[in-house]
C-alpha positions in Angstrom: -22.7 77.8 -95.9 -20.4 80.7 -95.4 -19.9 82.8 -92.4 -21.9 86.0 -92.1 -19.8 89.1 -92.9 -18.1 90.6 -89.9 -19.2 94.0 -89.0 -16.3 96.4 -88.5 -17.1 99.1 -85.9 -15.1 102.3 -86.8 -16.4 104.1 -83.8 -13.8 105.3 -81.3 -14.1 105.3 -77.5 -13.9 108.6 -75.8 -10.3 109.4 -74.6 -9.4 109.2 -71.0 -9.8 112.9 -70.3 -13.3 112.9 -71.7 -14.3 109.9 -69.7 -13.0 111.4 -66.5 -14.7 114.7 -67.2 -18.0 113.0 -67.8 -17.7 111.2 -64.4 -16.6 114.2 -62.5 -18.6 117.0 -64.2 -21.5 115.2 -66.0 -24.1 115.9 -63.3 -23.1 119.6 -63.1 -23.1 120.0 -66.9 -26.7 118.6 -67.1 -27.8 120.8 -64.2 -26.2 123.8 -65.8 -28.1 123.1 -69.1 -24.9 122.5 -71.1 -25.7 118.9 -71.9 -28.9 117.0 -72.6 -29.9 113.4 -72.2 -30.8 111.7 -75.5 -33.4 109.0 -75.1 -34.0 106.7 -78.0 -35.3 103.2 -78.4 -32.6 100.6 -79.0 -32.5 99.3 -82.5 -32.5 95.6 -81.5 -34.2 95.5 -78.1 -36.6 98.5 -78.3 -35.6 99.4 -74.7 -35.0 103.0 -74.1 -31.3 103.9 -74.2 -30.1 107.1 -72.6 -26.8 109.0 -73.4 -25.7 112.4 -72.4 -24.7 114.7 -75.3 -24.1 118.3 -76.2 -26.7 119.7 -78.5 -24.8 122.2 -80.8 -26.5 125.3 -82.1 -25.2 126.6 -85.5 -26.9 129.5 -87.3 -30.0 129.1 -85.1 -30.4 125.3 -85.8 -29.6 122.6 -83.3 -27.5 119.5 -84.1 -26.3 116.3 -82.5 -22.9 115.3 -83.7 -20.8 112.2 -83.0 -17.2 113.0 -82.6 -16.4 109.3 -82.1 -17.9 108.0 -85.4 -20.9 105.7 -85.8 -21.5 104.8 -82.2 -24.4 102.9 -80.7 -26.5 106.0 -80.1 -26.0 107.0 -83.8 -27.1 103.6 -85.0 -30.1 103.7 -82.6 -31.1 107.2 -83.7 -30.8 106.3 -87.4 -33.1 103.3 -86.8 -35.6 105.2 -84.8 -35.6 108.4 -86.8 -36.0 110.5 -83.7 -36.2 110.5 -79.9 -36.4 112.8 -76.9 -34.0 115.3 -75.5 -34.2 115.8 -71.8 -32.9 119.2 -70.7 -32.6 120.5 -67.2 -36.1 122.0 -67.1 -38.0 120.4 -70.1 -38.2 117.4 -72.4 -38.5 117.8 -76.2 -39.5 115.1 -78.7 -37.7 115.5 -82.0 -37.2 114.1 -85.5 -33.5 113.4 -86.4 -32.5 114.4 -89.9 -29.0 113.2 -90.8 -27.1 115.9 -92.7 -24.1 115.6 -95.0 -21.8 117.8 -97.1 -21.5 121.5 -96.4 -24.1 121.5 -93.6 -22.3 118.8 -91.7 -18.9 120.5 -92.3 -20.3 123.8 -90.8 -21.4 121.9 -87.6 -18.1 120.1 -87.3 -16.2 123.4 -87.9 -18.2 125.1 -85.1 -17.6 122.3 -82.7 -13.8 122.3 -83.4 -13.6 126.1 -82.9 -15.3 125.9 -79.5 -13.7 122.6 -78.4 -10.5 122.2 -76.4 -7.5 120.1 -77.6 -8.8 117.0 -75.7 -11.9 116.9 -77.9 -10.2 118.0 -81.1 -7.7 115.1 -80.7 -10.5 112.7 -81.7 -10.9 114.5 -85.0 -7.2 114.0 -85.6 -7.7 110.2 -85.1 -10.6 110.0 -87.6 -10.2 113.2 -89.7 -12.8 112.5 -92.5 -15.9 114.5 -91.8 -18.0 111.7 -93.3 -17.0 109.6 -90.2 -18.8 112.0 -87.9 -22.5 111.5 -88.2 -24.4 114.7 -87.7 -28.2 115.1 -87.2 -30.4 118.2 -87.4 -32.8 118.3 -84.5 -36.3 119.0 -85.8 -38.8 119.4 -82.9 -42.0 117.3 -83.4 -44.1 120.0 -81.9 -43.8 123.2 -80.0 -45.3 121.5 -76.9 -42.7 121.0 -74.2 -43.3 119.0 -71.1 -42.0 120.3 -67.8 -41.0 117.9 -65.0 
């Protein structure tokens, strides 16, 4: 019997500046409402996985975009089809709709326009837009829970 095919992970790790910024400023960014915590069940274990992300708004629609390629949170979100976003003052359940083509390109363009050179450096490392999974955030209901 042959060996199972080896899975190649094309995801990048955040650069040093981003990792340091997350450690130093992560709590402040969450408290200021700039970032949200994505909560999604793990695709293998089913345990809730949490990751802090920026939810980008483009033309009145919110998106989650992975600048580092198909990371674990991307694969978990694809498997689950949705999750919860925890903001500073509320939690929102949502359905994730992966977008491609022109819609994805608009989101990436908006991100690159607003991002500094530290964050844009990652797009130089993996320049193909198809390598940056992007999801439209579609709220499950208008009901929001307050902490």
